[in-house]
Z-matrix of the N, CA and C atoms (Angstrom, degrees):
N
C 1 1.450
C 2 1.528 1 109.27
N 3 1.311 2 116.06 1 139.35
C 4 1.460 3 118.68 2 179.73
C 5 1.526 4 110.00 3 -75.39
N 6 1.320 5 115.31 4 162.31
C 7 1.461 6 119.50 5 -178.28
C 8 1.530 7 110.82 6 -64.72
N 9 1.311 8 114.58 7 143.62
C 10 1.462 9 120.65 8 -178.68
C 11 1.531 10 110.70 9 -87.43
N 12 1.327 11 115.55 10 -43.68
C 13 1.460 12 120.71 11 -173.13
C 14 1.523 13 112.04 12 -113.22
N 15 1.314 14 115.42 13 151.23
C 16 1.468 15 121.74 14 166.36
C 17 1.526 16 104.13 15 -90.88
N 18 1.310 17 116.58 16 96.97
C 19 1.464 18 122.04 17 -171.01
C 20 1.523 19 113.00 18 -63.95
N 21 1.318 20 117.24 19 -30.47
C 22 1.468 21 120.39 20 178.75
C 23 1.528 22 110.48 21 -65.00
N 24 1.318 23 116.59 22 -47.37
C 25 1.465 24 121.73 23 178.99
C 26 1.528 25 109.50 24 -65.70
N 27 1.314 26 116.39 25 -42.16
C 28 1.456 27 121.67 26 -179.50
C 29 1.529 28 111.49 27 -61.46
N 30 1.324 29 116.87 28 -43.43
C 31 1.468 30 121.11 29 178.50
C 32 1.524 31 111.22 30 -60.21
N 33 1.328 32 116.05 31 -43.19
C 34 1.468 33 120.50 32 179.38
C 35 1.527 34 111.25 33 -64.41
N 36 1.329 35 116.48 34 -41.96
C 37 1.466 36 120.34 35 178.63
C 38 1.532 37 111.26 36 -64.11
N 39 1.335 38 116.32 37 -41.32
C 40 1.459 39 119.95 38 178.55
C 41 1.528 40 111.16 39 -64.43
N 42 1.328 41 117.07 40 -42.89
C 43 1.467 42 120.86 41 179.71
C 44 1.520 43 111.54 42 -62.46
N 45 1.330 44 116.55 43 -34.02
C 46 1.461 45 120.76 44 -178.36
C 47 1.534 46 112.48 45 -85.50
N 48 1.322 47 117.58 46 -8.85
C 49 1.466 48 119.93 47 -175.71
C 50 1.528 49 111.93 48 -78.38
N 51 1.318 50 114.16 49 163.44
C 52 1.458 51 122.57 50 -179.70
C 53 1.530 52 110.42 51 -66.92
N 54 1.324 53 116.77 52 149.57
C 55 1.465 54 122.04 53 177.69
C 56 1.531 55 108.66 54 -93.26
N 57 1.337 56 115.37 55 129.87
C 58 1.458 57 122.36 56 179.39
C 59 1.523 58 109.34 57 -114.78
N 60 1.325 59 115.00 58 168.19
C 61 1.456 60 120.31 59 177.08
C 62 1.524 61 107.74 60 -131.73
N 63 1.347 62 116.97 61 130.78
C 64 1.456 63 119.74 62 179.59
C 65 1.534 64 110.75 63 -86.57
N 66 1.321 65 116.89 64 -176.96
C 67 1.470 66 121.44 65 -176.24
C 68 1.521 67 113.09 66 -64.79
N 69 1.337 68 117.38 67 -20.95
C 70 1.471 69 121.23 68 177.14
C 71 1.529 70 111.98 69 -95.09
N 72 1.312 71 115.74 70 11.99
C 73 1.464 72 124.01 71 179.78
C 74 1.526 73 113.64 72 65.31
N 75 1.337 74 116.64 73 25.12
C 76 1.462 75 121.06 74 172.44
C 77 1.521 76 108.31 75 -83.46
N 78 1.309 77 116.50 76 137.02
C 79 1.468 78 120.60 77 -179.54
C 80 1.524 79 109.23 78 -93.34
N 81 1.335 80 114.52 79 140.22
C 82 1.453 81 119.86 80 178.83
C 83 1.515 82 110.45 81 -151.32
N 84 1.314 83 115.12 82 159.67
C 85 1.456 84 121.91 83 173.71
C 86 1.517 85 106.97 84 -111.54
N 87 1.312 86 116.40 85 146.59
C 88 1.452 87 119.74 86 -173.21
C 89 1.521 88 111.05 87 -143.62
N 90 1.323 89 115.28 88 143.22
C 91 1.464 90 120.37 89 171.07
C 92 1.527 91 108.48 90 -130.06
N 93 1.308 92 114.39 91 146.46
C 94 1.458 93 121.15 92 -178.85
C 95 1.523 94 108.75 93 -81.57
N 96 1.329 95 116.05 94 124.52
C 97 1.454 96 120.72 95 179.66
C 98 1.522 97 110.93 96 -90.07
N 99 1.325 98 116.51 97 -37.85
C 100 1.458 99 121.08 98 179.92
C 101 1.512 100 110.58 99 146.34
N 102 1.299 101 114.43 100 -173.81
C 103 1.457 102 121.21 101 177.53
C 104 1.527 103 108.93 102 -87.52
N 105 1.324 104 117.16 103 151.70
C 106 1.469 105 119.36 104 177.14
C 107 1.524 106 110.88 105 -58.10
N 108 1.313 107 116.96 106 -25.98
C 109 1.459 108 121.05 107 -179.95
C 110 1.528 109 111.49 108 -66.10
N 111 1.325 110 117.38 109 -27.09
C 112 1.461 111 120.37 110 -179.79
C 113 1.530 112 112.72 111 -108.10
N 114 1.334 113 117.54 112 -20.02
C 115 1.462 114 121.02 113 -175.00
C 116 1.524 115 112.31 114 -90.94
N 117 1.309 116 117.41 115 -46.49
C 118 1.465 117 121.99 116 -174.67
C 119 1.529 118 110.55 117 -74.98
N 120 1.337 119 117.25 118 147.90
C 121 1.466 120 120.11 119 179.37
C 122 1.537 121 113.57 120 -57.58
N 123 1.328 122 117.16 121 -36.86
C 124 1.471 123 119.30 122 -179.10
C 125 1.526 124 111.55 123 -75.72
N 126 1.321 125 116.16 124 -26.12
C 127 1.457 126 119.64 125 -176.60
C 128 1.517 127 112.57 126 67.73
N 129 1.333 128 116.31 127 24.01
C 130 1.462 129 120.78 128 -177.07
C 131 1.519 130 110.41 129 -126.94
N 132 1.331 131 114.84 130 154.10
C 133 1.461 132 122.52 131 176.02
C 134 1.522 133 106.61 132 -112.48
N 135 1.322 134 116.66 133 124.36
C 136 1.465 135 120.61 134 -177.40
C 137 1.516 136 109.05 135 -151.96
N 138 1.307 137 115.11 136 165.19
C 139 1.464 138 122.23 137 177.75
C 140 1.531 139 106.94 138 -125.13
N 141 1.338 140 117.71 139 155.86
C 142 1.467 141 119.36 140 -179.21
C 143 1.525 142 113.27 141 -57.05
N 144 1.324 143 117.16 142 -31.47
C 145 1.461 144 120.38 143 -178.28
C 146 1.527 145 112.44 144 -91.98
N 147 1.332 146 118.37 145 -7.38
C 148 1.463 147 122.38 146 179.93
C 149 1.524 148 108.01 147 -140.53
N 150 1.328 149 116.36 148 95.24
C 151 1.455 150 120.70 149 -174.14
C 152 1.537 151 111.95 150 -134.07
N 153 1.308 152 116.58 151 35.32
C 154 1.457 153 120.32 152 -176.62
C 155 1.527 154 112.35 153 -69.16
N 156 1.339 155 117.50 154 -14.94
C 157 1.456 156 119.48 155 -179.85
C 158 1.534 157 112.53 156 -89.67
N 159 1.344 158 117.63 157 4.14
C 160 1.456 159 121.68 158 178.35
C 161 1.522 160 110.49 159 -100.22
N 162 1.326 161 115.58 160 147.03
C 163 1.461 162 120.56 161 177.83
C 164 1.524 163 109.57 162 -84.99
N 165 1.327 164 116.40 163 135.88
C 166 1.458 165 122.45 164 179.11
C 167 1.527 166 108.78 165 -72.95
N 168 1.313 167 116.23 166 142.66
C 169 1.466 168 122.55 167 179.78
C 170 1.527 169 110.10 168 -61.01
N 171 1.329 170 116.00 169 130.11
C 172 1.464 171 120.14 170 -178.54
C 173 1.525 172 112.28 171 -76.80
N 174 1.337 173 117.51 172 -26.60
C 175 1.465 174 120.40 173 -177.10
C 176 1.534 175 111.84 174 -74.46
N 177 1.330 176 117.10 175 -40.88
C 178 1.475 177 120.24 176 -175.95
C 179 1.534 178 112.51 177 -112.79
N 180 1.315 179 118.60 178 2.41
C 181 1.468 180 123.90 179 -178.35
C 182 1.529 181 112.70 180 56.77
N 183 1.344 182 115.83 181 33.15
C 184 1.457 183 120.08 182 175.79
C 185 1.520 184 115.30 183 85.91
N 186 1.323 185 117.83 184 -0.89
C 187 1.472 186 119.38 185 -178.72
C 188 1.529 187 111.62 186 -79.60
N 189 1.327 188 117.35 187 -24.80
C 190 1.456 189 121.35 188 -177.82
C 191 1.514 190 113.00 189 84.98
N 192 1.337 191 116.89 190 -2.25
C 193 1.467 192 120.99 191 -178.69
C 194 1.519 193 110.25 192 -128.52
N 195 1.323 194 115.19 193 146.48
C 196 1.463 195 120.66 194 173.96
C 197 1.531 196 107.53 195 -129.00
N 198 1.324 197 116.00 196 162.68
C 199 1.459 198 120.07 197 177.67
C 200 1.523 199 109.97 198 -62.43
N 201 1.299 200 115.79 199 136.20
C 202 1.455 201 122.26 200 178.96
C 203 1.527 202 108.38 201 -80.13
N 204 1.343 203 118.49 202 123.13
C 205 1.463 204 119.15 203 178.16
C 206 1.536 205 112.44 204 -65.08
N 207 1.331 206 118.14 205 -19.83
C 208 1.468 207 122.59 206 179.12
C 209 1.530 208 112.31 207 -95.13
N 210 1.309 209 116.13 208 10.40
C 211 1.470 210 121.33 209 -174.81
C 212 1.521 211 111.51 210 -58.50
N 213 1.323 212 114.29 211 125.05
C 214 1.467 213 121.19 212 172.41
C 215 1.520 214 105.89 213 -140.77
N 216 1.311 215 115.79 214 102.26
C 217 1.459 216 121.77 215 -175.18
C 218 1.523 217 112.38 216 -57.46
N 219 1.317 218 116.81 217 -42.38
C 220 1.465 219 120.27 218 -177.81
C 221 1.531 220 110.63 219 -64.47
N 222 1.321 221 117.43 220 -44.83
C 223 1.472 222 121.42 221 179.72
C 224 1.528 223 110.85 222 -66.59
N 225 1.340 224 116.19 223 -38.94
C 226 1.466 225 121.35 224 178.53
C 227 1.530 226 110.06 225 -63.04
N 228 1.329 227 116.55 226 -48.96
C 229 1.471 228 121.01 227 -179.11
C 230 1.525 229 111.76 228 -64.05
N 231 1.343 230 116.88 229 -38.24
C 232 1.458 231 120.79 230 178.94
C 233 1.535 232 110.12 231 -64.42
N 234 1.315 233 116.85 232 -44.87
C 235 1.467 234 120.26 233 178.89
C 236 1.525 235 110.57 234 -62.73
N 237 1.335 236 116.55 235 -43.16
C 238 1.463 237 120.63 236 179.18
C 239 1.527 238 111.07 237 -62.04
N 240 1.318 239 116.86 238 -41.13
C 241 1.474 240 122.12 239 179.09
C 242 1.535 241 110.53 240 -62.85
N 243 1.321 242 117.11 241 -45.41
C 244 1.465 243 121.04 242 -179.87
C 245 1.526 244 111.75 243 -65.51
N 246 1.321 245 116.49 244 -37.25
C 247 1.472 246 120.53 245 178.04
C 248 1.521 247 109.47 246 -62.55
N 249 1.326 248 116.50 247 -47.32
C 250 1.463 249 120.65 248 -179.96
C 251 1.523 250 111.39 249 -61.48
N 252 1.334 251 116.58 250 -40.67
C 253 1.461 252 120.39 251 179.14
C 254 1.529 253 111.25 252 -63.97
N 255 1.322 254 116.88 253 -43.43
C 256 1.468 255 120.32 254 -179.64
C 257 1.522 256 111.10 255 -64.79
N 258 1.316 257 116.33 256 -43.38
C 259 1.466 258 120.29 257 -178.99
C 260 1.527 259 110.12 258 -65.54
N 261 1.325 260 116.66 259 -39.49
C 262 1.463 261 120.41 260 179.36
C 263 1.532 262 110.54 261 -65.88
N 264 1.334 263 115.97 262 -42.61
C 265 1.464 264 121.29 263 -178.52
C 266 1.541 265 111.31 264 -68.47
N 267 1.311 266 115.63 265 -38.89
C 268 1.473 267 120.78 266 -176.97
C 269 1.522 268 109.04 267 -114.86
N 270 1.289 269 117.14 268 66.93
C 271 1.461 270 122.34 269 -171.81
C 272 1.529 271 114.43 270 -79.91
N 273 1.326 272 118.03 271 6.87
C 274 1.465 273 118.60 272 -177.62
C 275 1.531 274 113.24 273 -90.91
N 276 1.316 275 118.42 274 18.60
C 277 1.456 276 121.79 275 172.95
C 278 1.514 277 113.95 276 102.36
N 279 1.302 278 114.43 277 149.27
C 280 1.461 279 122.64 278 -176.88
C 281 1.528 280 111.96 279 -57.71
N 282 1.315 281 117.07 280 -49.53
C 283 1.469 282 120.40 281 -174.79
C 284 1.525 283 112.87 282 -73.52
N 285 1.328 284 117.46 283 -14.68
C 286 1.456 285 120.20 284 175.99
C 287 1.528 286 112.22 285 -89.59
N 288 1.321 287 117.30 286 -5.63
C 289 1.466 288 121.30 287 178.67
C 290 1.531 289 109.53 288 -74.18
N 291 1.323 290 117.27 289 150.54
C 292 1.467 291 119.50 290 170.92
C 293 1.535 292 109.24 291 -61.04
N 294 1.303 293 116.71 292 150.75
C 295 1.465 294 121.33 293 -174.77
C 296 1.526 295 112.58 294 -56.40
N 297 1.311 296 117.62 295 -38.59
C 298 1.466 297 120.89 296 179.23
C 299 1.517 298 112.40 297 -60.65
N 300 1.321 299 116.98 298 -39.59
C 301 1.469 300 121.25 299 177.85
C 302 1.530 301 110.85 300 -68.90
N 303 1.335 302 115.98 301 -39.89
C 304 1.474 303 119.10 302 178.10
C 305 1.527 304 110.49 303 -61.89
N 306 1.327 305 116.35 304 -43.55
C 307 1.468 306 120.27 305 179.20
C 308 1.529 307 110.77 306 -62.65
N 309 1.326 308 116.03 307 -41.61
C 310 1.463 309 120.45 308 178.73
C 311 1.533 310 110.76 309 -64.22
N 312 1.312 311 116.54 310 -43.32
C 313 1.462 312 121.00 311 179.15
C 314 1.537 313 110.45 312 -64.04
N 315 1.319 314 117.38 313 -42.12
C 316 1.473 315 120.88 314 177.45
C 317 1.527 316 110.71 315 -61.21
N 318 1.320 317 116.59 316 -42.34
C 319 1.458 318 121.28 317 178.62
C 320 1.528 319 110.90 318 -63.18
N 321 1.315 320 116.60 319 -43.45
C 322 1.473 321 120.29 320 177.92
C 323 1.522 322 111.36 321 -62.68
N 324 1.315 323 116.76 322 -40.35
C 325 1.474 324 119.82 323 178.92
C 326 1.527 325 111.35 324 -65.54
N 327 1.326 326 117.04 325 -38.31
C 328 1.471 327 120.28 326 176.58
C 329 1.522 328 110.51 327 -65.45
N 330 1.331 329 115.44 328 -41.52
C 331 1.464 330 119.97 329 178.58
C 332 1.528 331 110.41 330 -63.00
N 333 1.312 332 116.77 331 -43.17
C 334 1.466 333 121.31 332 179.22
C 335 1.529 334 110.20 333 -61.42
N 336 1.337 335 116.73 334 -43.85
C 337 1.464 336 120.60 335 179.21
C 338 1.529 337 111.32 336 -64.71
N 339 1.327 338 116.55 337 -37.15
C 340 1.466 339 120.76 338 -178.65
C 341 1.525 340 111.39 339 -66.32
N 342 1.331 341 117.23 340 -39.26
C 343 1.462 342 121.48 341 -176.15
C 344 1.525 343 114.21 342 -96.89
N 345 1.321 344 118.31 343 4.67
C 346 1.466 345 119.94 344 -177.52
C 347 1.532 346 111.06 345 -58.29
N 348 1.318 347 117.38 346 152.15
C 349 1.467 348 120.72 347 -174.85
C 350 1.535 349 113.88 348 -65.84
N 351 1.319 350 116.66 349 -33.35
C 352 1.463 351 119.83 350 -177.35
C 353 1.521 352 109.50 351 -128.70
N 354 1.330 353 114.95 352 151.83
C 355 1.460 354 120.86 353 174.26
C 356 1.520 355 108.86 354 -126.65
N 357 1.325 356 115.72 355 164.82
C 358 1.455 357 120.99 356 179.40
C 359 1.525 358 109.66 357 -65.81
N 360 1.305 359 116.24 358 135.74
C 361 1.457 360 121.95 359 179.04
C 362 1.538 361 109.18 360 -65.46
N 363 1.335 362 117.78 361 126.77
C 364 1.461 363 119.65 362 -178.52
C 365 1.530 364 113.77 363 -74.14
N 366 1.320 365 117.47 364 -17.95
C 367 1.462 366 121.39 365 -178.35
C 368 1.525 367 111.29 366 -78.99
N 369 1.338 368 116.71 367 -42.53
C 370 1.468 369 120.51 368 -176.10
C 371 1.525 370 112.78 369 -110.63
N 372 1.321 371 117.95 370 2.92
C 373 1.460 372 120.96 371 178.35
C 374 1.511 373 114.16 372 63.41
N 375 1.331 374 116.85 373 21.87
C 376 1.455 375 120.76 374 177.62
C 377 1.512 376 115.28 375 88.93
N 378 1.336 377 117.64 376 -1.32
C 379 1.475 378 118.20 377 -178.14
C 380 1.532 379 112.71 378 -96.79
N 381 1.343 380 117.62 379 -9.87
C 382 1.458 381 120.65 380 176.50
C 383 1.513 382 115.15 381 91.32
N 384 1.338 383 117.02 382 -9.40
C 385 1.462 384 121.33 383 -177.61
C 386 1.531 385 109.87 384 -133.89
N 387 1.339 386 118.40 385 109.33
C 388 1.462 387 120.58 386 -177.94
C 389 1.537 388 113.46 387 -56.89
N 390 1.315 389 117.05 388 -36.77
C 391 1.472 390 120.17 389 -179.58
C 392 1.527 391 111.23 390 -65.17
N 393 1.319 392 116.34 391 -41.79
C 394 1.463 393 120.05 392 178.75
C 395 1.524 394 110.01 393 -65.56
N 396 1.317 395 117.10 394 -37.29
C 397 1.463 396 121.33 395 178.57
C 398 1.524 397 110.63 396 -64.81
N 399 1.333 398 116.72 397 -42.90
C 400 1.474 399 119.93 398 177.49
C 401 1.525 400 110.66 399 -62.36
N 402 1.327 401 116.92 400 -39.12
C 403 1.467 402 120.52 401 176.50
C 404 1.532 403 111.01 402 -63.66
N 405 1.330 404 117.05 403 -40.78
C 406 1.471 405 120.93 404 177.84
C 407 1.523 406 111.06 405 -61.58
N 408 1.335 407 116.13 406 -45.61
C 409 1.464 408 120.36 407 179.14
C 410 1.524 409 111.20 408 -62.04
N 411 1.333 410 116.39 409 -43.22
C 412 1.452 411 120.97 410 179.35
C 413 1.529 412 110.39 411 -62.11
N 414 1.328 413 116.95 412 -46.14
C 415 1.464 414 121.55 413 -179.03
C 416 1.524 415 111.23 414 -62.74
N 417 1.315 416 117.04 415 -42.77
C 418 1.468 417 120.67 416 179.50
C 419 1.521 418 110.75 417 -62.31
N 420 1.343 419 116.97 418 -43.74
C 421 1.453 420 119.78 419 179.63
C 422 1.529 421 110.83 420 -68.21
N 423 1.328 422 117.00 421 -41.48
C 424 1.468 423 120.39 422 179.65
C 425 1.524 424 110.50 423 -61.10
N 426 1.327 425 116.91 424 -45.00
C 427 1.470 426 120.16 425 179.83
C 428 1.523 427 111.44 426 -64.28
N 429 1.329 428 116.47 427 -37.94
C 430 1.463 429 120.16 428 178.50
C 431 1.534 430 110.60 429 -64.71
N 432 1.325 431 116.61 430 -43.96
C 433 1.468 432 120.33 431 178.48
C 434 1.527 433 111.01 432 -63.75
N 435 1.329 434 116.59 433 -44.61
C 436 1.464 435 120.69 434 -177.70
C 437 1.526 436 111.87 435 -67.94
N 438 1.316 437 116.87 436 -28.78
C 439 1.459 438 121.00 437 178.59
C 440 1.531 439 111.13 438 -59.94
N 441 1.323 440 116.73 439 -32.07
C 442 1.464 441 120.42 440 -178.76
C 443 1.532 442 112.37 441 -67.94
N 444 1.329 443 117.51 442 -20.47
C 445 1.478 444 120.11 443 175.30
C 446 1.530 445 110.73 444 -111.91
N 447 1.334 446 115.56 445 18.18
C 448 1.463 447 123.91 446 178.47
C 449 1.528 448 112.72 447 57.18
N 450 1.320 449 115.03 448 42.51
C 451 1.463 450 121.54 449 177.37
C 452 1.526 451 108.37 450 -123.44
N 453 1.334 452 116.35 451 172.06
C 454 1.466 453 120.55 452 -179.66
C 455 1.520 454 110.21 453 -151.10
N 456 1.321 455 115.11 454 162.57
C 457 1.465 456 120.61 455 174.68
C 458 1.518 457 108.68 456 -81.20
N 459 1.321 458 115.76 457 145.64
C 460 1.457 459 121.22 458 176.12
C 461 1.526 460 107.20 459 -137.21
N 462 1.325 461 115.12 460 130.67
C 463 1.464 462 120.82 461 -179.46
C 464 1.516 463 109.27 462 -108.71
N 465 1.306 464 115.64 463 133.68
C 466 1.459 465 121.91 464 174.87
C 467 1.520 466 106.09 465 -131.03
N 468 1.325 467 115.64 466 95.40
C 469 1.460 468 119.77 467 -172.89
C 470 1.514 469 108.47 468 67.87
N 471 1.334 470 116.28 469 -124.28
C 472 1.462 471 118.28 470 177.68
C 473 1.536 472 112.45 471 -100.03
N 474 1.319 473 117.46 472 10.75
C 475 1.457 474 122.18 473 176.89
C 476 1.526 475 110.67 474 -94.64
N 477 1.332 476 116.06 475 141.15
C 478 1.456 477 121.67 476 -178.99
C 479 1.533 478 108.54 477 -116.43
N 480 1.320 479 115.49 478 129.09
C 481 1.459 480 121.78 479 178.98
C 482 1.518 481 109.62 480 -122.48
N 483 1.312 482 115.65 481 159.27
C 484 1.454 483 121.81 482 170.53
C 485 1.517 484 106.39 483 -112.22
N 486 1.320 485 116.02 484 119.75
C 487 1.473 486 121.58 485 -177.73
C 488 1.517 487 110.43 486 -112.86
N 489 1.332 488 113.90 487 145.29
C 490 1.450 489 120.60 488 173.60
C 491 1.519 490 107.01 489 -132.31
N 492 1.342 491 114.62 490 115.75
C 493 1.467 492 118.92 491 -179.63
C 494 1.522 493 109.51 492 -80.88
N 495 1.326 494 114.38 493 139.98
C 496 1.462 495 120.94 494 -176.29
C 497 1.517 496 109.57 495 -99.15
């Protein structure tokens, strides 16, 4: 994904912005980024419990899962059985196991994941709504970029701000 912000310009704008104080008397500088309707890739405002304005993923029909092309029920069940047996036999915790057992358990878990019946839908990232997934990806990248200048995203209703605590 390409960069979202020009961090040099953003840093200068934050430095020149007014200083505010929150309810805990922390000082911060803030600039208005825009409304979620113009900032987010979906251009929509929604909540996890109210998302009727989002389109359901066509690949997984909103379930967030698709059939695994590597699905092998017998191999999956065998790996799951061995994992349960190892955990039962060595019930004193993962980090207390000898290294060889930990490696074996890790291998079994990878095998189980590889042969599981369903995998996360690549279109919607497992959430059932491609637009919400794109918003999640955008937010994660934006926060990562802003972290490099010690700033963060702040939401106030449908308004998005960039805050930098002093």
